[in-house]
Backbone and ligand atoms as CSV (ligand in chain L), in Angstrom:
chain,resi,resn,atom,element,x,y,z
A,1,UNK,N,N,-212.564,33.598,19.157
A,1,UNK,CA,C,-213.596,34.058,20.090
A,1,UNK,C,C,-214.962,34.012,19.441
A,2,UNK,N,N,-215.885,33.437,20.150
A,2,UNK,CA,C,-217.247,33.403,19.617
A,2,UNK,C,C,-218.235,33.225,20.760
A,3,UNK,N,N,-219.306,33.977,20.665
A,3,UNK,CA,C,-220.405,33.785,21.603
A,3,UNK,C,C,-221.390,32.819,20.954
A,4,UNK,N,N,-221.687,31.741,21.664
A,4,UNK,CA,C,-222.531,30.682,21.116
A,4,UNK,C,C,-223.992,30.890,21.537
A,5,UNK,N,N,-224.873,30.270,20.792
A,5,UNK,CA,C,-226.294,30.339,21.143
A,5,UNK,C,C,-226.563,29.438,22.344
A,6,UNK,N,N,-227.275,29.960,23.327
A,6,UNK,CA,C,-227.601,29.178,24.529
A,6,UNK,C,C,-228.994,28.561,24.361
A,7,UNK,N,N,-229.058,27.240,24.465
A,7,UNK,CA,C,-230.322,26.513,24.355
A,7,UNK,C,C,-231.180,26.818,25.583
A,8,UNK,N,N,-232.470,26.970,25.354
A,8,UNK,CA,C,-233.385,27.301,26.451
A,8,UNK,C,C,-234.227,26.087,26.846
A,9,UNK,N,N,-234.680,26.100,28.092
A,9,UNK,CA,C,-235.523,25.012,28.615
A,9,UNK,C,C,-236.668,24.757,27.648
A,10,UNK,N,N,-236.960,23.498,27.418
A,10,UNK,CA,C,-237.935,23.111,26.403
A,10,UNK,C,C,-237.231,22.479,25.218
A,11,UNK,N,N,-235.960,22.855,25.010
A,11,UNK,CA,C,-235.153,22.228,23.961
A,11,UNK,C,C,-234.738,20.829,24.448
A,12,UNK,N,N,-235.092,19.793,23.676
A,12,UNK,CA,C,-234.832,18.425,24.148
A,12,UNK,C,C,-233.352,18.123,24.393
A,13,UNK,N,N,-232.452,18.883,23.784
A,13,UNK,CA,C,-231.016,18.631,23.976
A,13,UNK,C,C,-230.634,18.762,25.454
A,14,UNK,N,N,-231.367,19.612,26.183
A,14,UNK,CA,C,-231.047,19.841,27.597
A,14,UNK,C,C,-231.465,18.674,28.489
A,15,UNK,N,N,-232.234,17.737,27.928
A,15,UNK,CA,C,-232.692,16.567,28.694
A,15,UNK,C,C,-231.816,15.341,28.425
A,16,UNK,N,N,-230.862,15.470,27.516
A,16,UNK,CA,C,-230.015,14.328,27.128
A,16,UNK,C,C,-228.855,14.157,28.105
A,17,UNK,N,N,-228.361,12.909,28.176
A,17,UNK,CA,C,-227.157,12.649,28.956
A,17,UNK,C,C,-225.948,12.841,28.044
A,18,UNK,N,N,-224.975,13.597,28.503
A,18,UNK,CA,C,-223.797,13.880,27.689
A,18,UNK,C,C,-222.767,12.766,27.802
A,19,UNK,N,N,-221.986,12.613,26.748
A,19,UNK,CA,C,-220.958,11.574,26.706
A,19,UNK,C,C,-219.611,12.115,27.180
A,20,UNK,N,N,-218.789,11.247,27.786
A,20,UNK,CA,C,-217.444,11.689,28.175
A,20,UNK,C,C,-216.631,12.129,26.954
A,21,UNK,N,N,-215.759,13.095,27.185
A,21,UNK,CA,C,-214.813,13.508,26.144
A,21,UNK,C,C,-213.776,12.399,25.984
A,22,UNK,N,N,-213.543,11.967,24.748
A,22,UNK,CA,C,-212.561,10.898,24.537
A,22,UNK,C,C,-211.213,11.462,24.122
A,23,UNK,N,N,-211.213,12.647,23.538
A,23,UNK,CA,C,-209.954,13.221,23.052
A,23,UNK,C,C,-209.935,14.717,23.325
A,24,UNK,N,N,-208.928,15.150,24.092
A,24,UNK,CA,C,-208.792,16.573,24.396
A,24,UNK,C,C,-207.857,17.171,23.354
A,25,UNK,N,N,-208.431,17.927,22.438
A,25,UNK,CA,C,-207.634,18.445,21.313
A,25,UNK,C,C,-207.949,19.928,21.078
A,26,UNK,N,N,-207.413,20.431,19.971
A,26,UNK,CA,C,-207.558,21.835,19.630
A,26,UNK,C,C,-209.029,22.229,19.502
A,27,UNK,N,N,-209.831,21.346,18.922
A,27,UNK,CA,C,-211.253,21.651,18.759
A,27,UNK,C,C,-211.942,21.794,20.111
A,28,UNK,N,N,-211.572,20.934,21.052
A,28,UNK,CA,C,-212.181,21.009,22.387
A,28,UNK,C,C,-211.735,22.304,23.077
A,29,UNK,N,N,-210.452,22.652,22.921
A,29,UNK,CA,C,-209.963,23.895,23.542
A,29,UNK,C,C,-210.669,25.114,22.951
A,30,UNK,N,N,-210.979,25.066,21.652
A,30,UNK,CA,C,-211.730,26.164,21.033
A,30,UNK,C,C,-213.146,26.225,21.630
A,31,UNK,N,N,-213.762,25.057,21.803
A,31,UNK,CA,C,-215.100,25.034,22.420
A,31,UNK,C,C,-215.046,25.631,23.825
A,32,UNK,N,N,-214.019,25.271,24.602
A,32,UNK,CA,C,-213.875,25.824,25.956
A,32,UNK,C,C,-213.764,27.347,25.911
A,33,UNK,N,N,-212.989,27.855,24.959
A,33,UNK,CA,C,-212.853,29.315,24.814
A,33,UNK,C,C,-214.196,29.954,24.471
A,34,UNK,N,N,-214.908,29.336,23.539
A,34,UNK,CA,C,-216.198,29.881,23.115
A,34,UNK,C,C,-217.230,29.791,24.240
A,35,UNK,N,N,-217.179,28.712,24.998
A,35,UNK,CA,C,-218.098,28.587,26.140
A,35,UNK,C,C,-217.820,29.672,27.175
A,36,UNK,N,N,-216.545,29.965,27.412
A,36,UNK,CA,C,-216.204,31.031,28.369
A,36,UNK,C,C,-216.689,32.378,27.836
A,37,UNK,N,N,-216.465,32.650,26.555
A,37,UNK,CA,C,-216.962,33.906,25.963
A,37,UNK,C,C,-218.470,34.031,26.161
A,38,UNK,N,N,-219.164,32.918,25.969
A,38,UNK,CA,C,-220.627,32.904,26.074
A,38,UNK,C,C,-221.060,33.138,27.519
A,39,UNK,N,N,-220.388,32.453,28.449
A,39,UNK,CA,C,-220.703,32.616,29.879
A,39,UNK,C,C,-220.508,34.070,30.315
A,40,UNK,N,N,-219.385,34.666,29.913
A,40,UNK,CA,C,-219.110,36.056,30.330
A,40,UNK,C,C,-220.074,37.031,29.663
A,41,UNK,N,N,-220.365,36.791,28.382
A,41,UNK,CA,C,-221.275,37.683,27.642
A,41,UNK,C,C,-222.637,37.767,28.338
A,42,UNK,N,N,-223.133,36.619,28.789
A,42,UNK,CA,C,-224.466,36.586,29.400
A,42,UNK,C,C,-224.419,36.644,30.922
A,43,UNK,N,N,-223.210,36.879,31.456
A,43,UNK,CA,C,-223.015,37.097,32.892
A,43,UNK,C,C,-223.487,35.920,33.739
A,44,UNK,N,N,-223.197,34.717,33.237
A,44,UNK,CA,C,-223.452,33.528,34.041
A,44,UNK,C,C,-222.240,33.210,34.892
A,45,UNK,N,N,-222.419,32.326,35.882
A,45,UNK,CA,C,-221.282,31.875,36.690
A,45,UNK,C,C,-220.826,30.480,36.267
A,46,UNK,N,N,-221.564,29.889,35.330
A,46,UNK,CA,C,-221.177,28.573,34.819
A,46,UNK,C,C,-221.938,28.265,33.549
A,47,UNK,N,N,-221.356,27.362,32.752
A,47,UNK,CA,C,-222.012,26.955,31.513
A,47,UNK,C,C,-221.553,25.529,31.199
A,48,UNK,N,N,-222.509,24.694,30.819
A,48,UNK,CA,C,-222.196,23.311,30.465
A,48,UNK,C,C,-222.400,23.129,28.962
A,49,UNK,N,N,-221.597,22.242,28.363
A,49,UNK,CA,C,-221.607,22.087,26.904
A,49,UNK,C,C,-223.003,21.816,26.321
A,50,UNK,N,N,-223.852,21.004,26.963
A,50,UNK,CA,C,-225.175,20.799,26.362
A,50,UNK,C,C,-225.977,22.086,26.212
A,51,UNK,N,N,-225.669,23.095,27.023
A,51,UNK,CA,C,-226.376,24.372,26.894
A,51,UNK,C,C,-226.047,25.084,25.584
A,52,UNK,N,N,-224.926,24.699,24.954
A,52,UNK,CA,C,-224.596,25.250,23.634
A,52,UNK,C,C,-224.714,24.149,22.575
A,53,UNK,N,N,-225.489,23.117,22.906
A,53,UNK,CA,C,-225.844,22.104,21.919
A,53,UNK,C,C,-224.820,20.999,21.711
A,54,UNK,N,N,-223.821,20.922,22.616
A,54,UNK,CA,C,-222.783,19.886,22.493
A,54,UNK,C,C,-222.975,18.877,23.624
A,55,UNK,N,N,-223.284,17.635,23.269
A,55,UNK,CA,C,-223.585,16.644,24.313
A,55,UNK,C,C,-222.320,15.922,24.770
A,56,UNK,N,N,-221.404,16.710,25.320
A,56,UNK,CA,C,-220.162,16.169,25.873
A,56,UNK,C,C,-219.938,16.745,27.270
A,57,UNK,N,N,-219.134,16.000,28.071
A,57,UNK,CA,C,-219.024,16.332,29.491
A,57,UNK,C,C,-217.941,17.390,29.719
A,58,UNK,N,N,-218.340,18.640,29.466
A,58,UNK,CA,C,-217.444,19.794,29.559
A,58,UNK,C,C,-218.207,20.937,30.233
A,59,UNK,N,N,-217.504,21.605,31.163
A,59,UNK,CA,C,-218.119,22.678,31.947
A,59,UNK,C,C,-217.118,23.825,32.092
A,60,UNK,N,N,-217.600,25.050,32.038
A,60,UNK,CA,C,-216.781,26.191,32.465
A,60,UNK,C,C,-217.504,26.892,33.617
A,61,UNK,N,N,-216.721,27.376,34.557
A,61,UNK,CA,C,-217.252,28.028,35.753
A,61,UNK,C,C,-216.385,29.245,36.059
A,62,UNK,N,N,-217.037,30.340,36.451
A,62,UNK,CA,C,-216.308,31.454,37.054
A,62,UNK,C,C,-217.254,32.156,38.015
A,63,UNK,N,N,-217.022,31.926,39.293
A,63,UNK,CA,C,-217.892,32.560,40.305
A,63,UNK,C,C,-217.301,33.897,40.733
A,64,UNK,N,N,-216.362,34.412,39.936
A,64,UNK,CA,C,-215.732,35.688,40.252
A,64,UNK,C,C,-214.337,35.523,40.824
A,65,UNK,N,N,-213.847,34.275,40.817
A,65,UNK,CA,C,-212.511,34.000,41.358
A,65,UNK,C,C,-211.628,33.353,40.308
A,66,UNK,N,N,-211.921,33.616,39.049
A,66,UNK,CA,C,-211.121,33.046,37.970
A,66,UNK,C,C,-211.834,31.879,37.317
A,67,UNK,N,N,-211.469,31.675,36.052
A,67,UNK,CA,C,-212.150,30.659,35.255
A,67,UNK,C,C,-211.654,29.261,35.595
A,68,UNK,N,N,-212.603,28.336,35.700
A,68,UNK,CA,C,-212.268,26.914,35.844
A,68,UNK,C,C,-212.881,26.163,34.676
A,69,UNK,N,N,-212.108,25.252,34.115
A,69,UNK,CA,C,-212.585,24.406,33.017
A,69,UNK,C,C,-212.541,22.960,33.501
A,70,UNK,N,N,-213.681,22.287,33.437
A,70,UNK,CA,C,-213.775,20.916,33.941
A,70,UNK,C,C,-214.163,19.995,32.789
A,71,UNK,N,N,-213.267,19.093,32.454
A,71,UNK,CA,C,-213.535,18.106,31.407
A,71,UNK,C,C,-213.757,16.756,32.097
A,72,UNK,N,N,-214.829,16.089,31.735
A,72,UNK,CA,C,-215.219,14.814,32.346
A,72,UNK,C,C,-215.258,14.889,33.877
A,73,UNK,N,N,-215.923,15.891,34.432
A,73,UNK,CA,C,-215.968,16.016,35.888
A,73,UNK,C,C,-216.769,14.885,36.527
A,74,UNK,N,N,-216.253,14.385,37.652
A,74,UNK,CA,C,-216.957,13.369,38.435
A,74,UNK,C,C,-216.942,13.822,39.890
A,75,UNK,N,N,-218.121,13.940,40.477
A,75,UNK,CA,C,-218.202,14.290,41.896
A,75,UNK,C,C,-217.974,13.016,42.692
A,76,UNK,N,N,-216.891,13.001,43.463
A,76,UNK,CA,C,-216.479,11.773,44.149
A,76,UNK,C,C,-216.863,11.784,45.624
A,77,UNK,N,N,-217.209,12.953,46.163
A,77,UNK,CA,C,-217.639,13.021,47.561
A,77,UNK,C,C,-218.567,14.213,47.737
A,78,UNK,N,N,-219.560,14.028,48.617
A,78,UNK,CA,C,-220.504,15.096,48.946
A,78,UNK,C,C,-220.652,15.125,50.448
A,79,UNK,N,N,-220.824,16.333,50.994
A,79,UNK,CA,C,-220.937,16.472,52.451
A,79,UNK,C,C,-221.942,17.569,52.790
A,80,UNK,N,N,-222.813,17.290,53.745
A,80,UNK,CA,C,-223.760,18.288,54.220
A,80,UNK,C,C,-224.831,18.601,53.196
A,81,UNK,N,N,-225.706,19.522,53.557
A,81,UNK,CA,C,-226.693,19.977,52.584
A,81,UNK,C,C,-227.102,21.400,52.912
A,82,UNK,N,N,-227.443,22.131,51.846
A,82,UNK,CA,C,-227.711,23.561,51.971
A,82,UNK,C,C,-228.692,23.929,50.862
A,83,UNK,N,N,-229.686,24.733,51.213
A,83,UNK,CA,C,-230.650,25.211,50.205
A,83,UNK,C,C,-230.361,26.680,49.913
A,84,UNK,N,N,-230.308,27.011,48.626
A,84,UNK,CA,C,-230.077,28.406,48.235
A,84,UNK,C,C,-230.693,28.640,46.861
A,85,UNK,N,N,-230.691,29.913,46.458
A,85,UNK,CA,C,-231.329,30.315,45.205
A,85,UNK,C,C,-230.411,30.048,44.024
A,86,UNK,N,N,-230.973,29.508,42.954
A,86,UNK,CA,C,-230.224,29.284,41.713
A,86,UNK,C,C,-230.983,29.847,40.521
A,87,UNK,N,N,-230.204,30.165,39.506
A,87,UNK,CA,C,-230.743,30.522,38.207
A,87,UNK,C,C,-229.919,29.807,37.154
A,88,UNK,N,N,-230.238,30.030,35.879
A,88,UNK,CA,C,-229.559,29.306,34.802
A,88,UNK,C,C,-229.743,30.080,33.502
A,89,UNK,N,N,-228.687,30.159,32.707
A,89,UNK,CA,C,-228.787,30.875,31.429
A,89,UNK,C,C,-229.795,30.213,30.489
A,90,UNK,N,N,-230.090,28.943,30.717
A,90,UNK,CA,C,-231.066,28.240,29.875
A,90,UNK,C,C,-232.504,28.438,30.358
A,91,UNK,N,N,-232.646,29.079,31.523
A,91,UNK,CA,C,-233.979,29.297,32.101
A,91,UNK,C,C,-234.081,30.769,32.498
A,92,UNK,N,N,-234.160,31.668,31.522
A,92,UNK,CA,C,-234.058,33.093,31.822
A,92,UNK,C,C,-235.166,33.572,32.758
A,93,UNK,N,N,-234.764,34.412,33.695
A,93,UNK,CA,C,-235.692,35.133,34.572
A,93,UNK,C,C,-236.477,34.239,35.531
A,94,UNK,N,N,-236.019,32.999,35.693
A,94,UNK,CA,C,-236.641,32.111,36.680
A,94,UNK,C,C,-235.566,31.747,37.707
A,95,UNK,N,N,-235.941,31.821,38.960
A,95,UNK,CA,C,-235.032,31.437,40.037
A,95,UNK,C,C,-235.734,30.438,40.937
A,96,UNK,N,N,-234.953,29.649,41.639
A,96,UNK,CA,C,-235.567,28.642,42.488
A,96,UNK,C,C,-234.664,28.248,43.636
A,97,UNK,N,N,-235.292,27.703,44.651
A,97,UNK,CA,C,-234.574,27.234,45.838
A,97,UNK,C,C,-234.204,25.766,45.635
A,98,UNK,N,N,-232.916,25.491,45.669
A,98,UNK,CA,C,-232.438,24.144,45.376
A,98,UNK,C,C,-231.555,23.647,46.509
A,99,UNK,N,N,-231.843,22.432,46.961
A,99,UNK,CA,C,-231.011,21.804,47.986
A,99,UNK,C,C,-229.849,21.088,47.307
A,100,UNK,N,N,-228.658,21.378,47.774
A,100,UNK,CA,C,-227.434,20.756,47.234
A,100,UNK,C,C,-226.551,20.312,48.394
A,101,UNK,N,N,-225.575,19.469,48.071
A,101,UNK,CA,C,-224.540,19.190,49.059
A,101,UNK,C,C,-223.798,20.493,49.362
A,102,UNK,N,N,-223.385,20.640,50.616
A,102,UNK,CA,C,-222.690,21.864,51.034
A,102,UNK,C,C,-221.252,21.877,50.502
A,103,UNK,N,N,-220.635,20.696,50.510
A,103,UNK,CA,C,-219.251,20.578,50.033
A,103,UNK,C,C,-219.161,19.400,49.073
A,104,UNK,N,N,-218.343,19.552,48.053
A,104,UNK,CA,C,-218.125,18.429,47.136
A,104,UNK,C,C,-216.641,18.299,46.814
A,105,UNK,N,N,-216.269,17.096,46.446
A,105,UNK,CA,C,-214.965,16.861,45.842
A,105,UNK,C,C,-215.228,16.440,44.408
A,106,UNK,N,N,-214.513,17.061,43.470
A,106,UNK,CA,C,-214.717,16.747,42.059
A,106,UNK,C,C,-213.358,16.444,41.410
A,107,UNK,N,N,-213.375,15.409,40.603
A,107,UNK,CA,C,-212.191,15.074,39.795
A,107,UNK,C,C,-212.502,15.411,38.350
A,108,UNK,N,N,-211.528,15.979,37.664
A,108,UNK,CA,C,-211.759,16.382,36.270
A,108,UNK,C,C,-210.420,16.506,35.555
A,109,UNK,N,N,-210.486,16.600,34.245
A,109,UNK,CA,C,-209.291,16.840,33.437
A,109,UNK,C,C,-209.254,18.292,32.987
A,110,UNK,N,N,-208.055,18.835,32.908
A,110,UNK,CA,C,-207.854,20.180,32.391
A,110,UNK,C,C,-207.757,20.118,30.862
A,111,UNK,N,N,-207.691,21.294,30.247
A,111,UNK,CA,C,-207.560,21.351,28.784
A,111,UNK,C,C,-206.221,20.770,28.319
A,112,UNK,N,N,-205.295,20.569,29.263
A,112,UNK,CA,C,-204.008,19.947,28.899
A,112,UNK,C,C,-203.943,18.505,29.383
A,113,UNK,N,N,-205.116,17.918,29.593
A,113,UNK,CA,C,-205.244,16.484,29.880
A,113,UNK,C,C,-204.611,16.075,31.207
A,114,UNK,N,N,-204.626,17.000,32.146
A,114,UNK,CA,C,-204.078,16.713,33.470
A,114,UNK,C,C,-205.237,16.478,34.435
A,115,UNK,N,N,-205.130,15.403,35.231
A,115,UNK,CA,C,-206.185,15.086,36.198
A,115,UNK,C,C,-206.053,15.959,37.443
A,116,UNK,N,N,-207.159,16.583,37.833
A,116,UNK,CA,C,-207.170,17.446,39.011
A,116,UNK,C,C,-208.221,16.959,40.003
A,117,UNK,N,N,-207.972,17.211,41.281
A,117,UNK,CA,C,-208.977,16.991,42.319
A,117,UNK,C,C,-209.207,18.318,43.021
A,118,UNK,N,N,-210.470,18.709,43.116
A,118,UNK,CA,C,-210.820,19.992,43.709
A,118,UNK,C,C,-211.839,19.766,44.820
A,119,UNK,N,N,-211.574,20.352,45.994
A,119,UNK,CA,C,-212.559,20.362,47.066
A,119,UNK,C,C,-213.192,21.738,47.089
A,120,UNK,N,N,-214.509,21.775,47.049
A,120,UNK,CA,C,-215.195,23.059,46.930
A,120,UNK,C,C,-216.308,23.154,47.950
A,121,UNK,N,N,-216.578,24.399,48.388
A,121,UNK,CA,C,-217.768,24.654,49.188
A,121,UNK,C,C,-218.405,25.953,48.697
A,122,UNK,N,N,-219.448,26.391,49.389
A,122,UNK,CA,C,-220.087,27.652,49.033
A,122,UNK,C,C,-220.628,27.643,47.612
A,123,UNK,N,N,-220.560,28.813,46.976
A,123,UNK,CA,C,-221.128,28.967,45.630
A,123,UNK,C,C,-220.455,28.050,44.616
A,124,UNK,N,N,-219.148,27.844,44.792
A,124,UNK,CA,C,-218.436,26.982,43.830
A,124,UNK,C,C,-218.976,25.550,43.878
A,125,UNK,N,N,-219.207,25.045,45.083
A,125,UNK,CA,C,-219.753,23.688,45.224
A,125,UNK,C,C,-221.140,23.600,44.589
A,126,UNK,N,N,-221.945,24.613,44.808
A,126,UNK,CA,C,-223.296,24.648,44.232
A,126,UNK,C,C,-223.217,24.670,42.708
A,127,UNK,N,N,-222.339,25.511,42.200
A,127,UNK,CA,C,-222.199,25.664,40.755
A,127,UNK,C,C,-221.718,24.356,40.098
A,128,UNK,N,N,-220.764,23.694,40.718
A,128,UNK,CA,C,-220.266,22.418,40.184
A,128,UNK,C,C,-221.421,21.414,40.082
A,129,UNK,N,N,-222.235,21.325,41.128
A,129,UNK,CA,C,-223.352,20.372,41.117
A,129,UNK,C,C,-224.394,20.742,40.070
A,130,UNK,N,N,-224.661,22.039,39.925
A,130,UNK,CA,C,-225.624,22.513,38.909
A,130,UNK,C,C,-225.131,22.147,37.508
A,131,UNK,N,N,-223.838,22.381,37.258
A,131,UNK,CA,C,-223.308,22.136,35.905
A,131,UNK,C,C,-223.203,20.634,35.611
A,132,UNK,N,N,-222.803,19.846,36.600
A,132,UNK,CA,C,-222.728,18.391,36.379
A,132,UNK,C,C,-224.139,17.837,36.131
A,133,UNK,N,N,-225.130,18.414,36.796
A,133,UNK,CA,C,-226.519,18.032,36.507
A,133,UNK,C,C,-226.855,18.243,35.031
A,134,UNK,N,N,-226.404,19.364,34.469
A,134,UNK,CA,C,-226.649,19.612,33.033
A,134,UNK,C,C,-226.108,18.448,32.189
A,135,UNK,N,N,-224.967,17.907,32.592
A,135,UNK,CA,C,-224.340,16.830,31.809
A,135,UNK,C,C,-225.166,15.546,31.887
A,136,UNK,N,N,-226.033,15.472,32.908
A,136,UNK,CA,C,-226.918,14.315,33.048
A,136,UNK,C,C,-228.347,14.640,32.618
A,137,UNK,N,N,-228.521,15.770,31.951
A,137,UNK,CA,C,-229.834,16.124,31.407
A,137,UNK,C,C,-230.812,16.653,32.437
A,138,UNK,N,N,-230.262,17.189,33.534
A,138,UNK,CA,C,-231.129,17.664,34.621
A,138,UNK,C,C,-230.980,19.174,34.798
A,139,UNK,N,N,-232.100,19.868,34.854
A,139,UNK,CA,C,-232.103,21.312,35.080
A,139,UNK,C,C,-232.509,21.609,36.522
A,140,UNK,N,N,-232.099,22.783,37.019
A,140,UNK,CA,C,-232.434,23.101,38.417
A,140,UNK,C,C,-233.948,23.187,38.619
A,141,UNK,N,N,-234.681,23.549,37.559
A,141,UNK,CA,C,-236.148,23.648,37.704
A,141,UNK,C,C,-236.778,22.270,37.905
A,142,UNK,N,N,-236.039,21.208,37.563
A,142,UNK,CA,C,-236.548,19.841,37.771
A,142,UNK,C,C,-236.466,19.429,39.245
A,143,UNK,N,N,-235.596,20.079,39.997
A,143,UNK,CA,C,-235.356,19.636,41.380
A,143,UNK,C,C,-235.579,20.741,42.411
A,144,UNK,N,N,-235.976,21.933,41.959
A,144,UNK,CA,C,-236.162,23.060,42.886
A,144,UNK,C,C,-237.374,22.838,43.780
A,145,UNK,N,N,-237.261,23.290,45.030
A,145,UNK,CA,C,-238.403,23.221,45.958
A,145,UNK,C,C,-239.450,24.249,45.567
A,146,UNK,N,N,-238.994,25.410,45.107
A,146,UNK,CA,C,-239.941,26.455,44.707
A,146,UNK,C,C,-239.281,27.294,43.630
A,147,UNK,N,N,-240.105,27.865,42.773
A,147,UNK,CA,C,-239.601,28.691,41.670
A,147,UNK,C,C,-240.268,30.052,41.745
A,148,UNK,N,N,-239.524,31.074,41.337
A,148,UNK,CA,C,-240.159,32.377,41.207
A,148,UNK,C,C,-239.564,33.133,40.026
A,149,UNK,N,N,-240.319,34.064,39.519
A,149,UNK,CA,C,-239.899,34.882,38.396
A,149,UNK,C,C,-239.197,36.125,38.933
A,150,UNK,N,N,-238.304,36.669,38.126
A,150,UNK,CA,C,-237.747,37.973,38.479
A,150,UNK,C,C,-236.276,37.953,38.766
A,151,UNK,N,N,-235.811,38.918,39.544
A,151,UNK,CA,C,-234.394,39.110,39.802
A,151,UNK,C,C,-233.918,38.126,40.863
A,152,UNK,N,N,-232.639,37.780,40.734
A,152,UNK,CA,C,-232.026,36.950,41.761
A,152,UNK,C,C,-231.989,37.733,43.089
A,153,UNK,N,N,-232.354,37.028,44.179
A,153,UNK,CA,C,-232.383,37.723,45.474
A,153,UNK,C,C,-231.025,37.702,46.143
L,1,CO,CO,CO,-227.566,26.014,34.230
């Protein structure tokens, strides 16, 4: 168990494109555990590996319905669009209105190298898109319609 340092906006690592994971092994599973510890410690609903300085395509998410670990996630379908408020552990105390697809289908590998397909809507769909953006070096503040300081509304 370890809480990792979260990189903040302005750190160039957050602008890089992450590489696919080539080997799912014990080290990757340890990173997934540490990323989850970090996400829970800072009360985020998702965390992407570049936020802890690892430029690989790995994401953890928990919107309050249990932890999901996505390795090499690919969004294969998007439907509808919805604007809502987002924040990010890498952008403390800033929130913004971001337009996202309302529903997505994502394919990813589990920590046991099993391919999964997940259809998501609501907060989970938003979170998946936010985290996959991190893997492509994109932050929500880069695409938000408006930003404001303070508490999440
Ligand atoms: Co984020």
